[in-house]
Each structure stands twice: as structure tokens, then as C-alpha cells.
OpenMM code with the backbone's topology and positions (N, CA, C; nanometers):
from openmm import Vec3, app, unit

residues = "UNK UNK UNK UNK UNK UNK UNK UNK UNK UNK UNK UNK UNK UNK UNK UNK UNK UNK UNK UNK UNK UNK UNK UNK UNK UNK UNK UNK UNK UNK UNK UNK UNK UNK UNK UNK UNK UNK UNK UNK UNK UNK UNK UNK UNK UNK UNK UNK UNK UNK UNK UNK UNK UNK UNK UNK UNK UNK UNK UNK UNK UNK UNK UNK UNK UNK UNK UNK UNK UNK UNK UNK UNK UNK UNK UNK UNK UNK UNK UNK UNK UNK UNK UNK UNK UNK UNK UNK UNK UNK UNK UNK UNK UNK UNK UNK UNK UNK UNK UNK UNK UNK UNK UNK UNK UNK UNK UNK UNK UNK UNK UNK UNK UNK UNK UNK UNK UNK".split()
positions = [
    Vec3(-8.4241, 7.8133, -3.3559),
    Vec3(-8.3275, 7.7244, -3.2963),
    Vec3(-8.3649, 7.5814, -3.3332),
    Vec3(-8.2633, 7.5037, -3.3717),
    Vec3(-8.2901, 7.3669, -3.4143),
    Vec3(-8.3222, 7.2802, -3.2942),
    Vec3(-8.4119, 7.1837, -3.3193),
    Vec3(-8.4486, 7.0927, -3.2102),
    Vec3(-8.3433, 6.9835, -3.1998),
    Vec3(-8.3128, 6.9426, -3.0776),
    Vec3(-8.2147, 6.8362, -3.0553),
    Vec3(-8.2800, 6.7017, -3.0791),
    Vec3(-8.2049, 6.6106, -3.1277),
    Vec3(-8.2529, 6.4752, -3.1527),
    Vec3(-8.2854, 6.4090, -3.0189),
    Vec3(-8.3957, 6.3353, -3.0104),
    Vec3(-8.4307, 6.2720, -2.8826),
    Vec3(-8.3230, 6.1756, -2.8329),
    Vec3(-8.2499, 6.1099, -2.9235),
    Vec3(-8.1440, 6.0186, -2.8787),
    Vec3(-8.0306, 6.0932, -2.8102),
    Vec3(-8.0008, 6.2144, -2.8604),
    Vec3(-7.8955, 6.2940, -2.7980),
    Vec3(-7.9375, 6.3352, -2.6578),
    Vec3(-8.0629, 6.3713, -2.6422),
    Vec3(-8.1131, 6.4119, -2.5100),
    Vec3(-8.1084, 6.2931, -2.4142),
    Vec3(-8.1502, 6.1757, -2.4607),
    Vec3(-8.1496, 6.0574, -2.3739),
    Vec3(-8.0062, 6.0215, -2.3352),
    Vec3(-7.9127, 6.0297, -2.4309),
    Vec3(-7.7735, 5.9971, -2.4006),
    Vec3(-7.7146, 6.0957, -2.3011),
    Vec3(-7.7501, 6.2243, -2.3143),
    Vec3(-7.6985, 6.3241, -2.2210),
    Vec3(-7.7528, 6.3005, -2.0810),
    Vec3(-7.8811, 6.2673, -2.0704),
    Vec3(-7.9407, 6.2427, -1.9382),
    Vec3(-7.8776, 6.1191, -1.8747),
    Vec3(-7.8587, 6.0127, -1.9552),
    Vec3(-7.7961, 5.8916, -1.9003),
    Vec3(-7.6520, 5.9182, -1.8596),
    Vec3(-7.5794, 5.9971, -1.9374),
    Vec3(-7.4410, 6.0279, -1.9029),
    Vec3(-7.4310, 6.1060, -1.7746),
    Vec3(-7.5189, 6.2042, -1.7567),
    Vec3(-7.5179, 6.2809, -1.6321),
    Vec3(-7.5572, 6.1938, -1.5142),
    Vec3(-7.6481, 6.0989, -1.5364),
    Vec3(-7.6883, 6.0089, -1.4283),
    Vec3(-7.5714, 5.9202, -1.3859),
    Vec3(-7.4951, 5.8698, -1.4838),
    Vec3(-7.3802, 5.7849, -1.4509),
    Vec3(-7.2746, 5.8656, -1.3780),
    Vec3(-7.2508, 5.9902, -1.4233),
    Vec3(-7.1524, 6.0735, -1.3551),
    Vec3(-7.1963, 6.1072, -1.2136),
    Vec3(-7.3238, 6.1315, -1.1940),
    Vec3(-7.3729, 6.1639, -1.0602),
    Vec3(-7.3641, 6.0434, -0.9682),
    Vec3(-7.3671, 5.9226, -1.0256),
    Vec3(-7.3624, 5.8019, -0.9434),
    Vec3(-7.2195, 5.7596, -0.9128),
    Vec3(-7.1217, 5.8398, -0.9478),
    Vec3(-6.9846, 5.8056, -0.9130),
    Vec3(-6.9061, 5.7465, -1.0277),
    Vec3(-6.9443, 5.7755, -1.1493),
    Vec3(-6.8674, 5.7295, -1.2634),
    Vec3(-6.9000, 5.5894, -1.3081),
    Vec3(-6.9972, 5.5252, -1.2525),
    Vec3(-7.0361, 5.3940, -1.2984),
    Vec3(-6.9568, 5.2803, -1.2389),
    Vec3(-6.8641, 5.3071, -1.1488),
    Vec3(-6.7838, 5.2023, -1.0870),
    Vec3(-6.8064, 5.2028, -0.9371),
    Vec3(-6.8091, 5.0837, -0.8843),
    Vec3(-6.8178, 5.0731, -0.7388),
    Vec3(-6.6795, 5.0985, -0.6804),
    Vec3(-6.6772, 5.1418, -0.5565),
    Vec3(-6.5498, 5.1667, -0.4904),
    Vec3(-6.4748, 5.0351, -0.4734),
    Vec3(-6.3447, 5.0398, -0.4960),
    Vec3(-6.2632, 4.9188, -0.4848),
    Vec3(-6.2491, 4.8794, -0.3387),
    Vec3(-6.2518, 4.7495, -0.3156),
    Vec3(-6.2330, 4.6983, -0.1801),
    Vec3(-6.0873, 4.7168, -0.1394),
    Vec3(-6.0594, 4.7210, -0.0104),
    Vec3(-5.9195, 4.7350, 0.0328),
    Vec3(-5.8358, 4.6169, -0.0173),
    Vec3(-5.7178, 4.6463, -0.0725),
    Vec3(-5.6305, 4.5423, -0.1236),
    Vec3(-5.6614, 4.5004, -0.2653),
    Vec3(-5.7546, 4.5702, -0.3330),
    Vec3(-5.7893, 4.5380, -0.4707),
    Vec3(-5.7837, 4.6646, -0.5547),
    Vec3(-5.7556, 4.6450, -0.6846),
    Vec3(-5.7567, 4.7601, -0.7734),
    Vec3(-5.8975, 4.7822, -0.8274),
    Vec3(-5.9129, 4.8724, -0.9249),
    Vec3(-6.0453, 4.9062, -0.9772),
    Vec3(-6.1144, 4.7881, -1.0439),
    Vec3(-6.0373, 4.6894, -1.0897),
    Vec3(-6.0951, 4.5748, -1.1591),
    Vec3(-6.1144, 4.4545, -1.0680),
    Vec3(-6.0832, 4.4676, -0.9418),
    Vec3(-6.1018, 4.3584, -0.8476),
    Vec3(-5.9819, 4.2679, -0.8319),
    Vec3(-5.8725, 4.2966, -0.9022),
    Vec3(-5.7525, 4.2142, -0.8898),
    Vec3(-5.6781, 4.2522, -0.7623),
    Vec3(-5.6119, 4.1555, -0.6987),
    Vec3(-5.5399, 4.1891, -0.5755),
    Vec3(-5.4206, 4.2794, -0.6045),
    Vec3(-5.3980, 4.3720, -0.5150),
    Vec3(-5.2861, 4.4642, -0.5270),
    Vec3(-5.1673, 4.4024, -0.4552),
    Vec3(-5.0582, 4.3841, -0.5282),
    Vec3(-4.9370, 4.3266, -0.4695),
    Vec3(-4.8469, 4.4421, -0.4282),
    Vec3(-4.8113, 4.4502, -0.3007),
    Vec3(-4.7262, 4.5613, -0.2581),
    Vec3(-4.5853, 4.5462, -0.3153),
    Vec3(-4.5174, 4.6563, -0.3381),
    Vec3(-4.3808, 4.6471, -0.3897),
    Vec3(-4.2882, 4.5865, -0.2846),
    Vec3(-4.1777, 4.5260, -0.3283),
    Vec3(-4.0862, 4.4674, -0.2303),
    Vec3(-4.0195, 4.5761, -0.1474),
    Vec3(-3.9856, 4.5404, -0.0265),
    Vec3(-3.9218, 4.6358, 0.0640),
    Vec3(-3.7721, 4.6382, 0.0365),
    Vec3(-3.7189, 4.7546, 0.0075),
    Vec3(-3.5764, 4.7711, -0.0154),
    Vec3(-3.5159, 4.8447, 0.1034),
    Vec3(-3.3887, 4.8179, 0.1330),
    Vec3(-3.3285, 4.8925, 0.2439),
    Vec3(-3.3183, 5.0403, 0.2080),
    Vec3(-3.3329, 5.1222, 0.3088),
    Vec3(-3.3307, 5.2660, 0.2853),
    Vec3(-3.1913, 5.3129, 0.2445),
    Vec3(-3.0872, 5.2554, 0.3022),
    Vec3(-2.9503, 5.2952, 0.2723),
    Vec3(-2.8726, 5.1731, 0.2245),
    Vec3(-2.7722, 5.1916, 0.1398),
    Vec3(-2.6927, 5.0756, 0.0982),
    Vec3(-2.6145, 5.0186, 0.2157),
    Vec3(-2.5866, 4.8892, 0.2075),
    Vec3(-2.5114, 4.8243, 0.3141),
    Vec3(-2.3673, 4.8739, 0.3129),
    Vec3(-2.3060, 4.8883, 0.4300),
    Vec3(-2.1675, 4.9361, 0.4327),
    Vec3(-2.0723, 4.8295, 0.3780),
    Vec3(-1.9652, 4.8742, 0.3158),
    Vec3(-1.8628, 4.7845, 0.2640),
    Vec3(-1.7636, 4.7573, 0.3759),
    Vec3(-1.7480, 4.6298, 0.4088),
    Vec3(-1.6565, 4.5945, 0.5169),
    Vec3(-1.5137, 4.5914, 0.4639),
    Vec3(-1.4198, 4.6494, 0.5363),
    Vec3(-1.2808, 4.6459, 0.4894),
    Vec3(-1.2223, 4.5058, 0.5044),
    Vec3(-1.1375, 4.4668, 0.4091),
    Vec3(-1.0702, 4.3373, 0.4149),
    Vec3(-0.9345, 4.3593, 0.4813),
    Vec3(-0.9095, 4.2890, 0.5899),
    Vec3(-0.7805, 4.3108, 0.6568),
    Vec3(-0.6640, 4.2622, 0.5705),
    Vec3(-0.5540, 4.3328, 0.5785),
    Vec3(-0.4356, 4.2978, 0.4998),
    Vec3(-0.3674, 4.1758, 0.5604),
    Vec3(-0.2979, 4.1005, 0.4773),
    Vec3(-0.2205, 3.9874, 0.5253),
    Vec3(-0.2986, 3.8592, 0.5401),
    Vec3(-0.4152, 3.8484, 0.4761),
    Vec3(-0.4901, 3.7237, 0.4843),
    Vec3(-0.4222, 3.6179, 0.3981),
    Vec3(-0.4253, 3.4923, 0.4388),
    Vec3(-0.3664, 3.3874, 0.3546),
    Vec3(-0.4518, 3.3674, 0.2301),
    Vec3(-0.3941, 3.3116, 0.1226),
    Vec3(-0.4734, 3.2885, 0.0017),
    Vec3(-0.5813, 3.1850, 0.0267),
    Vec3(-0.6776, 3.1845, -0.0634),
    Vec3(-0.7890, 3.0910, -0.0498),
    Vec3(-0.7357, 2.9482, -0.0543),
    Vec3(-0.7713, 2.8645, 0.0427),
    Vec3(-0.7154, 2.7279, 0.0447),
    Vec3(-0.7840, 2.6385, -0.0582),
    Vec3(-0.7096, 2.5988, -0.1616),
    Vec3(-0.7613, 2.5066, -0.2616),
    Vec3(-0.7463, 2.3638, -0.2109),
    Vec3(-0.8312, 2.2726, -0.2564),
    Vec3(-0.8139, 2.1328, -0.2139),
    Vec3(-0.6805, 2.0770, -0.2623),
    Vec3(-0.6280, 1.9829, -0.1883),
    Vec3(-0.4955, 1.9286, -0.2210),
    Vec3(-0.4985, 1.8402, -0.3444),
    Vec3(-0.6157, 1.7854, -0.3814),
    Vec3(-0.6196, 1.6918, -0.4931),
    Vec3(-0.6451, 1.7585, -0.6279),
    Vec3(-0.6449, 1.8881, -0.6350),
    Vec3(-0.6646, 1.9565, -0.7628),
    Vec3(-0.5276, 1.9746, -0.8273),
    Vec3(-0.5022, 1.9075, -0.9411),
    Vec3(-0.3687, 1.9216, -1.0018),
    Vec3(-0.3554, 2.0567, -1.0717),
    Vec3(-0.2353, 2.1057, -1.0732),
    Vec3(-0.2075, 2.2293, -1.1440),
    Vec3(-0.1884, 2.1985, -1.2919),
    Vec3(-0.2237, 2.2919, -1.3761),
    Vec3(-0.2083, 2.2735, -1.5200),
    Vec3(-0.0639, 2.3052, -1.5561),
    Vec3(0.0026, 2.2078, -1.6150),
    Vec3(0.1418, 2.2262, -1.6559),
    Vec3(0.1466, 2.2494, -1.8068),
    Vec3(0.1991, 2.3621, -1.8467),
    Vec3(0.2134, 2.3928, -1.9885),
    Vec3(0.3493, 2.3443, -2.0367),
    Vec3(0.3579, 2.2982, -2.1611),
    Vec3(0.4890, 2.2555, -2.2110),
    Vec3(0.5834, 2.3750, -2.2228),
    Vec3(0.7108, 2.3458, -2.2101),
    Vec3(0.8092, 2.4546, -2.2128),
    Vec3(0.8227, 2.5137, -2.3522),
    Vec3(0.8082, 2.4312, -2.4550),
    Vec3(0.8267, 2.4804, -2.5915),
    Vec3(0.6931, 2.4772, -2.6665),
    Vec3(0.6184, 2.5837, -2.6550),
    Vec3(0.4910, 2.5955, -2.7259),
    Vec3(0.5218, 2.6427, -2.8674),
    Vec3(0.4809, 2.5655, -2.9692),
    Vec3(0.5137, 2.6087, -3.1060),
    Vec3(0.4332, 2.7330, -3.1440),
    Vec3(0.4949, 2.8162, -3.2235),
    Vec3(0.4274, 2.9366, -3.2705),
    Vec3(0.3833, 2.9155, -3.4143),
    Vec3(0.2819, 2.9862, -3.4541),
    Vec3(0.2301, 2.9772, -3.5905),
    Vec3(0.3062, 3.0772, -3.6760),
    Vec3(0.3623, 3.0279, -3.7838),
    Vec3(0.4400, 3.1138, -3.8734),
    Vec3(0.3546, 3.1518, -3.9942),
    Vec3(0.3476, 3.2798, -4.0217),
    Vec3(0.2771, 3.3303, -4.1385),
    Vec3(0.3801, 3.3803, -4.2391),
    Vec3(0.3499, 3.3700, -4.3690),
    Vec3(0.4447, 3.4251, -4.4670),
    Vec3(0.4498, 3.5769, -4.4564),
    Vec3(0.5651, 3.6310, -4.4926),
    Vec3(0.5828, 3.7757, -4.4809),
    Vec3(0.4893, 3.8506, -4.5743),
    Vec3(0.4709, 3.7989, -4.6947),
    Vec3(0.3834, 3.8658, -4.7906),
    Vec3(0.2937, 3.7608, -4.8550),
    Vec3(0.1671, 3.7898, -4.8635),
    Vec3(0.0729, 3.6984, -4.9262),
    Vec3(0.0713, 3.7292, -5.0754),
    Vec3(0.0936, 3.6295, -5.1600),
    Vec3(0.0945, 3.6582, -5.3039),
    Vec3(-0.0453, 3.6956, -5.3523),
    Vec3(-0.0547, 3.7839, -5.4518),
    Vec3(-0.1871, 3.8235, -5.5015),
    Vec3(-0.2526, 3.7093, -5.5792),
    Vec3(-0.3830, 3.7132, -5.5849),
    Vec3(-0.4596, 3.6123, -5.6575),
    Vec3(-0.4698, 3.6562, -5.8025),
    Vec3(-0.4320, 3.5684, -5.8934),
    Vec3(-0.4417, 3.6003, -6.0358),
    Vec3(-0.5501, 3.5145, -6.0986),
    Vec3(-0.6319, 3.5770, -6.1824),
    Vec3(-0.7392, 3.5065, -6.2515),
    Vec3(-0.6887, 3.4590, -6.3867),
    Vec3(-0.7324, 3.3429, -6.4295),
    Vec3(-0.6839, 3.2931, -6.5587),
    Vec3(-0.7515, 3.3662, -6.6745),
    Vec3(-0.6759, 3.4399, -6.7505),
    Vec3(-0.7270, 3.5046, -6.8708),
    Vec3(-0.8140, 3.6254, -6.8405),
    Vec3(-0.8696, 3.6857, -6.9452),
    Vec3(-0.9560, 3.8029, -6.9246),
    Vec3(-1.0914, 3.7615, -6.8670),
    Vec3(-1.1468, 3.8489, -6.7854),
    Vec3(-1.2777, 3.8242, -6.7248),
    Vec3(-1.3835, 3.8838, -6.8169),
    Vec3(-1.4789, 3.8031, -6.8641),
    Vec3(-1.5808, 3.8590, -6.9541),
    Vec3(-1.6759, 3.9508, -6.8770),
    Vec3(-1.7217, 4.0550, -6.9441),
    Vec3(-1.8162, 4.1467, -6.8814),
    Vec3(-1.9583, 4.1102, -6.9238),
    Vec3(-2.0527, 4.1488, -6.8438),
    Vec3(-2.1933, 4.1195, -6.8714),
    Vec3(-2.2526, 4.2387, -6.9447),
    Vec3(-2.3151, 4.2130, -7.0581),
    Vec3(-2.3762, 4.3194, -7.1364),
    Vec3(-2.5269, 4.3200, -7.1119),
    Vec3(-2.5780, 4.4328, -7.0671),
    Vec3(-2.7217, 4.4491, -7.0457),
    Vec3(-2.7816, 4.5198, -7.1663),
    Vec3(-2.9087, 4.4936, -7.1970),
    Vec3(-2.9709, 4.5654, -7.3093),
    Vec3(-2.9836, 4.7136, -7.2769),
    Vec3(-2.9812, 4.7948, -7.3814),
    Vec3(-2.9884, 4.9396, -7.3620),
    Vec3(-3.1220, 4.9810, -7.3020),
    Vec3(-3.2309, 4.9206, -7.3475),
    Vec3(-3.3629, 4.9548, -7.2953),
    Vec3(-3.4424, 4.8262, -7.2784),
    Vec3(-3.5102, 4.8143, -7.1682),
    Vec3(-3.5939, 4.6975, -7.1433),
    Vec3(-3.7311, 4.7261, -7.2027),
    Vec3(-3.7808, 4.6407, -7.2905),
    Vec3(-3.9115, 4.6693, -7.3512),
    Vec3(-4.0226, 4.6607, -7.2469),
    Vec3(-4.1250, 4.7453, -7.2581),
    Vec3(-4.2348, 4.7419, -7.1607),
    Vec3(-4.3194, 4.6165, -7.1780),
    Vec3(-4.3863, 4.5784, -7.0731),
    Vec3(-4.4744, 4.4619, -7.0762),
    Vec3(-4.6058, 4.5032, -7.1408),
    Vec3(-4.6498, 4.4268, -7.2388),
    Vec3(-4.7745, 4.4564, -7.3079),
    Vec3(-4.8865, 4.3716, -7.2480),
    Vec3(-4.9897, 4.4370, -7.1976),
    Vec3(-5.1068, 4.3684, -7.1444),
    Vec3(-5.2129, 4.3607, -7.2531),
    Vec3(-5.2999, 4.2596, -7.2482),
    Vec3(-5.4089, 4.2556, -7.3466),
    Vec3(-5.5014, 4.3749, -7.3268),
    Vec3(-5.5567, 4.4239, -7.4359),
    Vec3(-5.6391, 4.5449, -7.4297),
    Vec3(-5.7578, 4.5281, -7.3354),
    Vec3(-5.8468, 4.4319, -7.3547),
    Vec3(-5.9503, 4.4134, -7.2521),
    Vec3(-5.8998, 4.3105, -7.1501),
    Vec3(-5.8801, 4.3537, -7.0268),
    Vec3(-5.8321, 4.2619, -6.9224),
    Vec3(-5.9491, 4.1749, -6.8798),
    Vec3(-5.9353, 4.0423, -6.8855),
    Vec3(-6.0471, 3.9558, -6.8443),
    Vec3(-6.0824, 3.9788, -6.6978),
    Vec3(-6.2104, 3.9688, -6.6678),
    Vec3(-6.2595, 4.0004, -6.5347),
    Vec3(-6.2064, 3.9038, -6.4291),
    Vec3(-6.1805, 3.7806, -6.4639),
    Vec3(-6.1327, 3.6848, -6.3655),
    Vec3(-5.9894, 3.7091, -6.3214),
    Vec3(-5.9135, 3.7903, -6.3950),
    Vec3(-5.7743, 3.8165, -6.3597),
    Vec3(-5.7588, 3.9339, -6.2649),
    Vec3(-5.8611, 4.0094, -6.2393),
    Vec3(-5.8504, 4.1261, -6.1516),
    Vec3(-5.8546, 4.0868, -6.0072),
] * unit.nanometer
topology = app.Topology()
chain = topology.addChain("A")
for resn in residues:
    res = topology.addResidue(resn, chain)
    for name in ("N", "CA", "C"):
        topology.addAtom(name, app.Element.getBySymbol(name[0]), res)
């Protein structure tokens, strides 16, 4: 049977000691988390939604102030007229086409690549 490395034995003993001592952490104080930060309680929400109150019929409209003028629109609002058909766009003369080479030549690198370029 192979002998265990002394460091492995020491690490195992220390690990068991930490586990036996409660995981290496002290118990959190009341109102604090494991890191000592204060625990903020969640906000209190009502258990049930609030009831919707019925609005009685026949209420007068909301009273606006007397000094707010009403917006008066002109009687004859002009309309925007568009042509019935938009004429097509014509280009002057023939449009030249772009000719690409049949094959792009490969890039030739120098045979011994200088060391400073790497």
C-alpha cells in the first residue's frame, strides 16, 4: 500500500478540525447575516388587495378653472394633397457595371520571416 504524503495527512486533519469546530465561522449575531452585514427585513405588503370603491352615477364633470381657455381649431383645416401616381426615377444613360478580377493573387511573404515581425 502506498504511503500518503504528509501534506495530505496534515490537510485532512486540519479540515476535520475546522468541520468539527462548526465550519470555521462564528454564529451570526441576531439581525446580521453570515458576513456581519445588517439584515434588512422585507417591506410589509397587505395580505389582500384593497377593495375597489364603486363610483356613483351622475357625478358632475371635473371642475376646470374658469381662466383656462379652450383650444379653438380653425373651421377650414387644409389637407395635404399627394399625386395619384409617383413617376418612376430614370437614370441618365446606361449604368456601368463593376468588373472584379477572376482570381485574387495570393500574398507572398518573404521566405525567412524576420524575428522582429513575429
